[in-house]
C-alpha positions as CSV (number, residue, x, y, z in Angstrom):
1,M,14.5,-40.3,-22.6
2,R,13.5,-36.7,-21.7
3,P,11.6,-36.3,-18.4
4,L,7.9,-35.6,-18.8
5,A,6.7,-32.3,-17.2
6,G,3.9,-32.8,-14.6
7,P,1.5,-30.5,-12.8
8,G,3.1,-27.5,-11.1
9,G,6.5,-28.1,-12.8
10,A,6.9,-31.6,-11.4
11,R,8.6,-34.1,-13.6
12,E,8.6,-37.9,-13.9
13,T,11.8,-39.8,-13.9
14,G,12.8,-43.5,-13.5
15,E,12.8,-42.8,-9.8
16,G,9.2,-41.4,-9.7
17,I,7.6,-38.0,-9.6
18,I,9.8,-35.1,-8.4
19,A,7.5,-32.4,-6.9
20,A,8.0,-28.8,-7.6
21,F,9.3,-26.5,-4.8
22,R,6.5,-24.2,-3.7
23,F,6.6,-21.2,-1.3
24,V,4.9,-18.0,-0.3
25,H,6.7,-14.7,-0.5
26,A,5.6,-11.7,1.5
27,A,7.0,-8.6,3.1
28,D,6.3,-5.3,4.9
29,L,3.6,-6.4,7.3
30,H,4.5,-3.5,9.6
31,L,2.8,-5.2,12.6
32,D,1.8,-2.6,15.3
33,S,1.9,0.2,12.7
34,P,0.0,3.2,14.2
35,L,-3.1,4.5,12.6
36,R,-2.0,6.9,9.9
37,S,-5.2,8.9,9.4
38,L,-6.8,11.3,11.9
39,A,-10.0,10.6,10.1
40,L,-10.1,7.1,11.7
41,R,-12.1,8.3,14.7
42,D,-14.9,5.8,14.4
43,P,-14.0,3.2,17.1
44,D,-15.2,0.3,15.0
45,L,-13.2,1.4,12.0
46,A,-10.1,2.1,14.2
47,A,-10.4,-1.4,15.6
48,L,-10.7,-2.9,12.0
49,I,-7.6,-1.0,10.8
50,G,-5.7,-1.5,14.0
51,S,-6.0,-5.3,13.8
52,A,-5.7,-5.6,10.0
53,T,-2.0,-6.2,9.8
54,R,-2.3,-9.1,12.2
55,Q,-5.2,-10.5,10.2
56,A,-3.1,-10.2,7.0
57,L,-0.4,-12.3,8.7
58,A,-3.0,-14.9,9.7
59,R,-4.2,-15.0,6.1
60,I,-0.7,-15.5,4.8
61,V,-0.2,-18.5,7.2
62,D,-3.6,-19.8,6.1
63,L,-2.5,-19.6,2.4
64,C,0.7,-21.5,3.3
65,L,-1.3,-24.3,5.0
66,D,-4.1,-24.4,2.3
67,E,-1.5,-24.7,-0.5
68,Q,0.7,-27.1,1.5
69,V,3.8,-25.1,0.5
70,D,7.4,-26.0,1.4
71,A,8.4,-22.6,2.9
72,L,7.4,-19.0,3.7
73,L,9.9,-16.3,2.7
74,L,9.5,-12.9,4.6
75,A,11.5,-10.1,3.0
76,G,11.7,-7.7,6.0
77,D,9.8,-5.1,8.0
78,L,7.6,-7.5,10.0
79,Y,7.5,-4.8,12.6
80,D,7.1,-1.0,12.5
81,G,10.1,0.1,14.6
82,D,10.8,0.1,18.3
83,Q,7.2,0.5,19.5
84,T,6.4,-3.1,18.8
85,S,4.5,-4.7,21.7
86,M,5.3,-8.0,23.3
87,K,1.7,-9.0,22.6
88,T,2.2,-8.6,18.9
89,A,5.6,-10.4,19.0
90,R,3.8,-13.3,20.7
91,F,1.2,-13.3,18.0
92,L,3.9,-13.5,15.4
93,A,5.5,-16.4,17.2
94,D,2.1,-18.2,17.5
95,Q,1.4,-17.8,13.7
96,L,4.9,-19.1,12.8
97,G,4.2,-22.0,15.2
98,R,1.2,-23.0,13.1
99,L,3.6,-23.4,10.2
100,A,6.2,-25.3,12.3
101,A,3.5,-27.8,13.2
102,A,2.7,-28.4,9.5
103,G,6.4,-28.8,8.7
104,I,6.6,-25.6,6.7
105,R,10.0,-23.8,7.0
106,V,10.2,-20.0,7.4
107,F,13.0,-17.7,6.2
108,I,13.2,-14.1,7.4
109,V,15.5,-11.1,6.7
110,R,15.3,-8.1,8.9
111,G,14.5,-4.8,7.1
112,N,15.2,-1.2,8.2
113,H,12.2,-1.1,10.6
114,D,13.0,-4.5,12.1
115,A,16.6,-3.4,12.8
116,A,15.1,-0.7,15.1
117,S,13.0,-3.1,17.0
118,R,14.4,-4.4,20.3
119,I,11.7,-7.1,20.8
120,S,12.5,-8.7,17.4
121,R,15.9,-9.6,18.7
122,E,14.6,-11.0,22.0
123,L,11.7,-13.1,20.7
124,V,12.1,-16.9,20.7
125,L,10.8,-18.4,17.4
126,P,10.3,-22.1,16.5
127,D,13.4,-24.0,15.3
128,S,11.9,-24.2,11.8
129,V,12.3,-20.4,11.5
130,K,15.6,-19.1,10.1
131,V,16.2,-15.4,10.8
132,F,19.2,-14.3,8.7
133,T,21.9,-12.2,10.5
134,G,24.0,-9.3,9.2
135,R,26.3,-11.8,7.6
136,A,25.3,-13.4,4.3
137,E,24.3,-17.0,4.5
138,A,22.9,-19.7,2.2
139,V,20.7,-22.3,3.8
140,V,20.4,-25.5,1.7
141,I,17.1,-27.5,1.8
142,E,17.7,-31.1,0.7
143,R,14.6,-32.5,-1.2
144,G,15.2,-36.2,-1.5
145,R,16.6,-38.5,-4.1
146,G,16.5,-37.2,-7.7
147,A,15.4,-33.6,-6.8
148,R,17.6,-30.6,-6.9
149,P,18.2,-29.0,-3.5
150,V,17.1,-25.5,-2.8
151,A,19.4,-22.8,-1.4
152,V,17.8,-19.8,0.3
153,H,20.3,-16.9,0.4
154,G,19.7,-14.1,2.9
155,L,21.2,-11.1,4.6
156,S,19.6,-8.8,7.3
157,F,19.9,-5.1,8.0
158,A,22.2,-4.8,11.0
159,K,21.2,-1.1,11.4
160,P,18.1,0.9,10.4
161,Q,20.2,2.6,7.7
162,A,21.8,0.8,4.7
163,P,23.0,3.4,2.2
164,D,25.0,0.9,0.1
165,S,24.0,-2.2,-1.9
166,L,24.0,-5.5,-0.1
167,L,24.1,-7.5,-3.3
168,P,28.0,-7.8,-3.4
169,R,27.9,-9.5,0.0
170,Y,25.6,-12.3,-1.1
171,R,27.1,-15.7,-1.9
172,A,27.3,-16.9,-5.5
173,P,24.5,-19.3,-6.6
174,L,25.2,-22.9,-5.7
175,P,25.6,-25.2,-8.7
176,D,22.9,-27.7,-9.6
177,T,20.7,-26.1,-7.0
178,I,17.5,-23.9,-7.1
179,N,18.8,-20.6,-5.7
180,L,16.4,-18.2,-4.0
181,G,17.6,-14.7,-2.9
182,L,15.8,-12.9,0.0
183,M,16.6,-9.2,0.3
184,H,15.2,-5.9,1.7
185,T,16.0,-3.2,-0.8
186,S,14.7,0.1,-2.3
187,L,16.0,-1.1,-5.7
188,G,16.6,2.2,-7.7
189,G,15.0,4.3,-5.0
190,S,11.9,6.5,-5.0
191,P,11.7,10.3,-5.1
192,G,11.6,11.9,-1.7
193,H,12.8,8.7,0.1
194,D,16.2,7.7,1.4
195,P,17.8,4.8,-0.4
196,Y,17.9,1.5,1.5
197,A,20.4,-1.1,0.2
198,P,19.9,0.2,-3.4
199,C,20.6,-2.1,-6.3
200,R,19.7,-2.4,-9.9
201,L,17.2,-4.8,-11.3
202,A,19.7,-5.8,-14.0
203,D,22.3,-6.7,-11.4
204,L,19.8,-9.0,-9.6
205,Q,18.9,-10.7,-12.9
206,A,22.6,-11.1,-13.7
207,T,23.3,-13.1,-10.5
208,G,22.1,-16.4,-12.0
209,F,19.6,-16.9,-9.2
210,D,16.2,-18.5,-10.0
211,Y,14.2,-16.1,-7.9
212,W,14.7,-12.9,-5.9
213,A,12.2,-12.3,-3.1
214,L,12.3,-8.6,-2.3
215,G,10.7,-6.3,0.2
216,H,10.6,-2.6,1.2
217,I,8.7,-0.9,-1.7
218,H,5.0,-1.2,-0.8
219,Q,3.8,-1.5,-4.4
220,R,4.0,-5.0,-5.9
221,S,6.0,-5.6,-9.1
222,V,7.1,-8.6,-11.1
223,A,10.0,-8.9,-13.5
224,E,10.2,-12.2,-15.3
225,G,13.1,-13.7,-17.3
226,R,16.0,-16.0,-16.6
227,T,15.8,-14.7,-13.1
228,T,12.4,-13.8,-11.7
229,V,12.5,-10.8,-9.5
230,V,9.4,-10.0,-7.4
231,M,8.8,-7.0,-5.0
232,A,6.1,-8.5,-2.9
233,G,4.4,-5.2,-2.0
234,M,2.6,-5.2,1.3
235,P,-0.1,-7.6,2.5
236,Q,-2.2,-4.8,4.1
237,G,-2.5,-1.1,3.4
238,R,-2.6,1.4,6.2
239,D,-4.2,4.5,4.6
240,V,-5.6,5.8,1.3
241,N,-2.0,6.4,0.0
242,E,-1.6,2.6,0.1
243,A,-4.8,2.0,-1.8
244,G,-5.7,-1.1,-3.8
245,A,-5.7,-4.8,-3.1
246,K,-2.7,-6.0,-1.1
247,S,-1.3,-9.4,-1.4
248,A,1.3,-12.1,-1.0
249,T,2.9,-14.1,-3.8
250,L,2.6,-17.9,-4.3
251,V,5.6,-19.3,-6.2
252,T,6.1,-22.6,-7.8
253,I,9.5,-23.6,-9.2
254,G,9.8,-26.8,-11.1
255,D,12.9,-29.0,-11.0
256,D,13.6,-27.7,-14.5
257,G,13.8,-24.1,-13.1
258,A,10.5,-23.0,-14.6
259,V,8.9,-20.3,-12.3
260,T,5.2,-19.7,-11.9
261,V,4.1,-16.6,-9.9
262,E,0.5,-16.1,-8.5
263,E,-0.8,-13.1,-6.6
264,R,-3.1,-13.9,-3.7
265,V,-5.0,-11.2,-1.9
266,T,-4.4,-11.1,1.8
267,C,-5.7,-7.7,3.0
268,Q,-8.5,-7.5,5.5
269,A,-9.4,-3.9,4.6
270,Q,-8.8,-2.4,1.1
271,F,-8.4,1.4,0.9
272,E,-9.7,3.0,-2.3
273,R,-10.4,6.5,-3.7
274,V,-13.9,6.3,-5.0
275,T,-14.9,9.1,-7.4
276,L,-18.6,9.9,-7.9
277,D,-19.9,12.3,-10.7
278,L,-22.9,14.2,-9.2
279,S,-23.7,16.1,-12.4
280,G,-27.4,16.9,-12.7
281,I,-28.3,16.0,-9.1
282,E,-30.4,18.7,-7.7
283,D,-32.0,17.2,-4.6
284,W,-30.2,16.4,-1.3
285,G,-32.0,13.1,-1.0
286,D,-31.0,12.0,-4.5
287,L,-27.4,13.0,-3.5
288,A,-27.5,10.7,-0.5
289,A,-28.9,7.8,-2.6
290,A,-26.1,8.4,-5.2
291,L,-23.5,8.0,-2.4
292,E,-25.0,4.7,-1.3
293,R,-25.2,3.4,-4.9
294,G,-21.6,4.4,-5.7
295,L,-20.3,2.9,-2.5
296,G,-22.2,-0.3,-3.2
297,Q,-20.7,-0.6,-6.7
298,A,-17.2,0.0,-5.3
299,R,-17.7,-2.6,-2.6
300,D,-19.0,-5.2,-5.0
301,G,-15.8,-5.1,-7.1
302,L,-13.6,-5.6,-4.1
303,A,-11.2,-8.5,-3.4
304,A,-11.0,-7.8,0.4
305,P,-13.7,-8.3,3.0
306,H,-13.9,-4.5,3.8
307,L,-13.7,-1.3,1.8
308,V,-12.4,1.9,3.4
309,A,-13.2,4.6,0.9
310,R,-12.2,8.2,0.4
311,L,-15.0,9.7,-1.5
312,R,-14.2,12.4,-4.1
313,L,-17.3,14.1,-5.4
314,G,-17.2,15.9,-8.7
315,G,-19.4,17.2,-11.5
316,T,-21.7,20.1,-12.1
317,T,-24.6,20.4,-9.7
318,P,-26.7,23.2,-8.1
319,L,-25.8,21.6,-4.8
320,A,-22.1,22.4,-5.2
321,W,-21.9,25.2,-2.8
322,R,-24.1,23.5,-0.2
323,I,-22.0,20.3,-0.5
324,R,-18.9,22.3,0.3
325,R,-20.5,24.4,3.1
326,D,-22.1,21.3,4.7
327,L,-19.3,18.8,4.0
328,D,-19.3,17.7,7.6
329,L,-22.9,16.8,7.5
330,L,-22.6,15.1,4.1
331,T,-19.6,13.0,5.5
332,E,-21.8,11.7,8.3
333,E,-24.5,10.9,5.8
334,A,-22.0,9.0,3.6
335,R,-20.8,7.0,6.6
336,R,-24.4,6.1,7.5
337,R,-25.0,5.0,3.9
338,A,-21.8,2.9,4.0
339,G,-23.1,1.1,7.0
340,L,-26.2,0.2,5.0
341,V,-24.0,-1.2,2.2
342,G,-22.1,-3.4,4.7
343,G,-18.4,-4.1,4.9
344,C,-17.9,-0.5,3.8
345,W,-16.5,2.5,5.6
346,V,-16.0,6.2,4.6
347,E,-12.7,7.6,5.8
348,A,-13.2,11.1,4.3
349,V,-15.1,13.0,1.7
350,E,-13.6,15.6,-0.7
351,T,-15.4,17.7,-3.3
352,T,-14.5,19.4,-6.5
353,C,-18.1,20.0,-7.5
354,R,-18.9,23.2,-9.3
355,P,-22.2,25.0,-9.7
356,P,-23.8,25.3,-13.2
357,A,-22.9,28.3,-15.3
358,S,-25.4,31.1,-14.5
359,G,-27.7,32.5,-17.2
360,G,-30.0,35.5,-17.7
361,E,-30.3,38.0,-14.9
362,D,-28.0,35.9,-12.6
363,E,-25.1,37.1,-14.8
364,T,-25.3,40.5,-12.9
365,D,-25.2,38.9,-9.5
366,P,-22.4,40.5,-7.5
367,L,-21.2,37.2,-6.3
368,C,-21.0,35.8,-9.8
369,E,-19.2,38.9,-10.9
370,L,-16.6,38.6,-8.1
371,R,-16.1,34.9,-8.9
372,R,-15.5,35.6,-12.6
373,L,-13.0,38.4,-11.7
374,I,-11.0,36.1,-9.5
375,D,-11.0,33.2,-11.9
376,D,-10.2,35.2,-15.0
377,E,-7.9,37.9,-13.8
378,I,-6.4,37.0,-10.5
379,A,-6.1,33.2,-9.8
380,G,-4.0,32.5,-12.9
381,S,-1.7,35.5,-12.7
382,D,2.0,35.5,-12.1
383,G,1.6,37.9,-9.2
384,F,-0.9,35.6,-7.5
385,A,1.5,32.6,-8.0
386,A,4.4,34.6,-6.6
387,E,2.4,35.6,-3.5
388,L,1.4,32.0,-2.9
389,A,5.0,30.9,-3.2
390,R,6.0,33.6,-0.6
391,L,3.4,32.5,1.9
392,A,4.4,28.8,1.3
393,D,8.0,29.7,2.0
394,E,7.0,31.3,5.3
395,L,5.1,28.3,6.4
396,R,7.7,25.8,5.2
397,G,10.6,27.4,7.1
398,P,9.6,26.3,10.7
399,L,8.7,22.7,9.6
400,P,10.9,19.7,10.3
401,A,13.0,18.5,7.4
402,E,10.8,15.5,6.7
403,C,7.8,17.8,6.2
404,R,9.3,20.3,3.8
405,D,8.0,18.6,0.7
406,L,4.5,19.3,1.9
407,F,3.9,21.7,-1.0
408,G,5.9,19.7,-3.6
409,G,9.4,18.3,-4.0
410,D,10.5,20.8,-6.7
411,A,9.4,24.2,-8.2
412,V,7.1,22.8,-10.8
413,A,5.3,20.4,-8.3
414,A,5.1,23.2,-5.7
415,R,3.5,25.6,-8.1
416,A,0.9,23.0,-9.2
417,R,0.1,22.1,-5.6
418,L,-0.2,25.7,-4.5
419,A,-2.6,26.4,-7.4
420,E,-4.7,23.4,-6.4
421,L,-4.8,24.5,-2.8
422,A,-5.7,28.1,-3.8
423,A,-8.6,26.8,-6.0
424,E,-9.9,24.7,-3.1
425,G,-9.7,27.8,-0.9
426,I,-11.5,30.0,-3.4
427,D,-14.3,27.4,-3.7
428,E,-14.5,27.2,0.1
429,V,-14.9,30.9,0.5
430,F,-17.6,31.2,-2.1
431,A,-19.5,28.2,-0.8
432,H,-19.8,30.1,2.6
433,L,-20.6,33.4,0.9
434,A,-23.3,31.7,-1.2
435,G,-24.6,29.8,1.8
436,D,-24.8,32.9,4.0
437,G,-26.7,34.7,1.2
438,A,-29.2,31.8,1.0
439,S,-29.6,31.8,4.7
440,G,-30.3,35.5,4.7
441,E,-33.0,35.2,2.0
442,E,-34.7,32.4,4.0
443,G,-34.6,34.5,7.2
């Protein structure tokens, strides 16, 4: 008689119900990561972001306890290098102790950042925590009569650099066993970044494992099939370049090998780019109200408790030049409005607003004439682009190697970025010229 499938992949046999194996997969907490934005000068906001990675870890542990999982798999970069404090290390040990008290096992591989941390090697963790070494191992979890055992395979970074694939060093899948692989890897790599234990997705899927729990790339991805491969992403973003809801992954594997993957949000603060169209707004008070309304809408759709927004203002409005000239004042107003929304913070404000096209007698205004001349005959010319490239080369030369892609990683990207910066600069100059002219008329 064929076994009957039960909830969560469990099945019924003559020996009773065989429960599915359930675990949480997370990676890249980067505990003690320094604040990565100079705009985080608000002490309350700095405190929120500074503690957010710890709060994300606590939420991961809460998820494990609430779901009564069998294990937690951490795929590297718990720390952020050798600056890790002993206070944070103790916090990690205390959180893992909560899992130990509940009988939940923990499996950890060290990533490139962990390999640089001295404290990570000195910290004493509960006996229920397995930290894999630089030698491949497979830890077998026996699950009782009638249930297939689970093997967790892991291999840690021994050094911060791992230019070659670690996959050939892993053990083969154990027969009649649920095989889980735990690895820190850049997969195929990302432009502008060094490879870390690179390997191909197809090679992972060809191993015969049931699930690969990956870390290192901060963007979550899921590849399903005979072998499920999940890059966990990170549980907490650190700046607007790590925008969006961040999470851990809840995994259920039935005794028949069926895999169910669920994303669970863990971030305390969610970074987002919030774009507002200010077209038609002519009054500064209406502008401030539009900021509050836009922030409120963005906050309402959020999965995390807090929104940290970078506002990008666009559209056609008579206030365009004033917005650019008084962007510092507008930023403070936006932060005040965010406080009224609640659970909302403004990290920075950017503008691409443009004034309406002039008509009638304004067409002869010298400032409008100058702007048209620059836009139509200068800004798009090859000579102007060549001069921008020359200036960029002069600035790039003294920079350290890791900063030399500041204007783009190749010629096409550099030209586009320089054109963008030039347009912003032109807007800035004309905003001040227009503002000075307005001030003179009022005086």
